[in-house]
N, C-alpha and C positions, 0 to 999 in steps of 0.2 A: 696410617700416616703419623709421623712423629709429632709430638706436642709442639705447637707454635710458640716460639720464643719472641716476646715483644721487646724490640730494641729501639731506643731513641738515638737518632744520629743528627749531626748538624753540618750544614754547609755554611761555614763561617767566613765572612768577607771582611777585609780590612778597608781602610779609607782609600786605598789605591785600586780597589776592585779585585784584589787577589784572594784566592781561596786557600784555606788551611787544610792540609792533609797530614796524616800520621802513618808511620809504618808499623805493622803488627809485629810483635815479638815472634822470633822464629819458632818458639815452642808452643805457640797458640794455634787454634784452628785457623787455617788459611794464613799461617805465619809467613812473614817476609813480604806480604803484599801491602799495598797502601790502602787506606780507608779514610772515611769521614768520621771524625771523633764522635764518641757516644758510648752507650752501654745499655745494659738490661733495665727494663722498667719493672720495678717490684710490684707484686700483687696490690691492686687498689691504689697505686701511686699515680697521680696525674702525670701525664707525659711531660708537660712543661717543667714540672718539678724534678722529674727524673733526669731530664736533659741538663738542667741547671746544676744538679748535683754532680753528674758525670763530668761535665766540662770544667767544673771547679776542681775536681779531684785529678783529672787527667792533664789539664792545661793551666790551671791556676787563674782562670778568668771567671767573671760574673756577667751573665747575660743581662743586658738592659733593653734590647729590642730583638724580638724574634717572631716568626710567623710560620705556620705549617707550609711545607713545600710539596711533598709527595709521600704516599704510603705504598710500600712494595712488599707483597708476600713472595717469599722465595723458598724453594725446597731443594736443599742439598741432599745427597744420598744418606747422610747421617743425622741431619737436623733440618728443621723448618723455622724460618724467621719471618717476622713482620717488621720491616724497617719503617719506622715512623720518623720521617726526615723533616727537619725544620730549617728555615733560612735565618741565620743569625747575622744581623746587619749592624749591631752595636754591642759593645761589651766593655767592661772595665778590667784593667790589669794587662800585663804583657804575657801573651801566650807562650808557653814553653812546655817541653816534654817533662811534666812533673813526675812521671813514672819511669823516666829514662828512655822513653820512645823518641826516635827521630821524628821531627816535624818539618814541613816546608810550606812556605807561602808560594802558591803557583798561580800563574795567569790562567784564566778559564780555558783559553784556547790550547793551553799546554797539557791539560788533564789527560788527553789521549795518550800521552807519552809514558804514563805510569801504569803499572800493573795493579788492578783492583780485583777483589773477589767478584765472581759473576753476579752476585746480588747487587753490587754497586753500579753496574753498567747503566741502569736507568737514572741513577742519581747523577752520574757524570753528565748525562744528557740534560737532565732537569737543571743542573747547576749552570749550564751554558745557554739555555734557551730563554727567550724573552717571555713575558707574560701576555703579550699582545701580538697577534699576527694579522696583517692586512692581506685579504684575498682580493685581488683587483677585480673590478667590475668592467663594464663596457665603456669604451670611449670612441670618439669619431675618427681620430687619427693619432699618429705617434706624438704629435705636439700636445694633444689633450691628455694622453697617457702620462706624458712627462709632467704636465702641469698638476694633474691630480696626485701623482706620486710625490712630487716635491711638497705639496700641501700636507700629505700624510706624514712625510718625513719630518716636516716642521712641527707636527703634533707629537713627535717622539716615537713614532713607529720605527722599530729597528729590525723587523723581519717581515718580508713581503713574499707572497706567492703570486706569481704572474699566472692568471687564469684568463684565457681568451678563447673560449670554445668555438667561436665563429670564425677564427682565423685558420688558414692553412698552416701546415708545419713550417713552410718556408717563411711565411709572414711572421709567425710566432718566433721563429729563430731570429729574424731581423729585429723584432720588437724587443726581445730579451737583450740583445746586444746594445740597443739604444738606451735601455733603462738601467743596465748594470752599472755604468759609471756613476749615475746619480746615487744609487744605493751605496756604492763604494765610498763616495765622498762623504757620506753621512755615517759611515761605519755600520751600515745596515746589511743584512743578509738577504739575498734575492734568490728565491726558489722558483720552480716552474712546474705547473700542472701539465704534464705531457708524458709522452712515451719515454721509456728508458733510452731508446735509440737517440731521440732528439736531445734529451738531457745530457747524455754522454758526449754527443757531438758538440754541445755548447760548453762542455767542461763545467757544467753547473755544480755548484756546491750542494744544492738541495733539489730533490725532485719529490713532488707530491703525487701519489698515485690515486686514481679513482678506485672504488671498491672492485670494479671489474678488472682493472690492471693489477690490483693486489692479488686477486684470485689467480691470475695468469702468471704471477711472478714465480720464477723457478728458484732463484736463490738471491740472497742479499748481495753476493759478489757481482751480480749482473749490473749493479750501479757503481760507477767509478768515483762518485763524489762522496761527500762526508755525511749528509743528512738525507735519510730516506723516511718519508712519512706517508700516511695513507688516510683516506676517508673511510670511516666506519659508521655503521648505523645500528648494529646489534651485537650481541655477545659472540655470535659465531665469527663475525668479521674481526672482532677484537682478538679472539684466540688465534685467528689466522695471521694477524699482524704480529702478534707475539712470537709465534712459531717461525715466521719468516725473517725475523730479525729487524723489523721496522724500528726506527728510533723514537717516533712519537706518532700520535694519531689525532685527527679531528673527529669528534663525535657529534652527530647531527641527525635531524634538526631538533634543537632543544626547545625553541619557541617558534610561533608562526613567523613567516617571512613574507616580504612583499613580492619576492621573485617566485614563490611557490604557494600562493594563497590556497587555503583549504586542505593542504596536505597534512596527514597525521604528524604529530610531534611527540618527542620523548617526554617533555616536561622535566622539571628539576628533580623530582623524586626518582624517576627511572634513570635519569642521567647519573644521579648519585650512586645508585645500585650498580650500574655498569662500571663506573669509575672505581668503586671500592674493590672489585675483583681484578682490576687491570694492573699489569706490571709495567706499564709504559706511561710516560707523560701524556696527558690528555688535554686537548683544547675543546672547549664548548663552542659549537658553531651553530648558527641559525637563529636569527632574531635577537642577537645579543650585542651589547655595546659596553662602553666604559662603566655604565651604571650597574652592569652585571658582573664585573670582574671580581669584586669582593665575594659575592655569593658563590661564583664558580670556584674560587680558590678555597672557600670554606668547605666545599664538597669534595675536595681532593684534586681538583683540576690544576694543571700547570697554568692555565689562563684562558683567554678567549681568542677566537678567530672570527673575523667579520669582514663583510664587504661594505655595506652602506654606512656603517658607523664612522668610517674614515675615508670613504671614496667619494 
């Protein structure tokens, strides 16, 4: 296997929430494609220092606030890279193509319109995803679902997975249609834990698959929406999610939960090991809440997914 090249890259956001991308020179590897700015990390160089150096050289800016976002190992036919991606939320100076490269400030939802190297695909996803996902719990009726959902949206939740295992598909269909306007009004994304057939009939933007449904998935193209995610519990399921083109995963259970008392858990050490080798954004699920977000992010996770924390 070729030597792994350590590369620091940045998802740079301006005050309007736009993200900066740059076009690679035609004569470079993957030339003509768009990318997130950055460059090689020198031996023994701290990643944060490498990123600061590269962004100053390439864009003429100085980082004032940044945090790790995602690490992605990727193997091209001719080289292997480890993309160490950071979220840059504040900087000094006016970004410009200091080396003559074209740059653009792009709305996150428009990133799909640009051609990126294959290794950047998970970065595009991570740049658009929230750090917190609510998985709905049980409620007595549609009004209770609406009340609980509005309360979570009021706490800043902007991504929701509707999970109601006790409901028939027809009732789940109706419930999704009742809740979708509430999410739309708050600018939140509503997904559904359901079969591909139901998700497609709803024209859902996001479907979340159980590990069993992930195993049965034939191809990514079977889902007509934008976001395909899956529940994973071990390395084998993670590899399956990667191979089948899933956009992100939940990894569980990290800690004990009230819904499954006494069941074995991963713990943070095993969670970190599984995340390190994963090429997809990962959400920690199981016994986590806002108090665990910082730790999950420090271990390479995109964020946390939870039921009881916000339901």
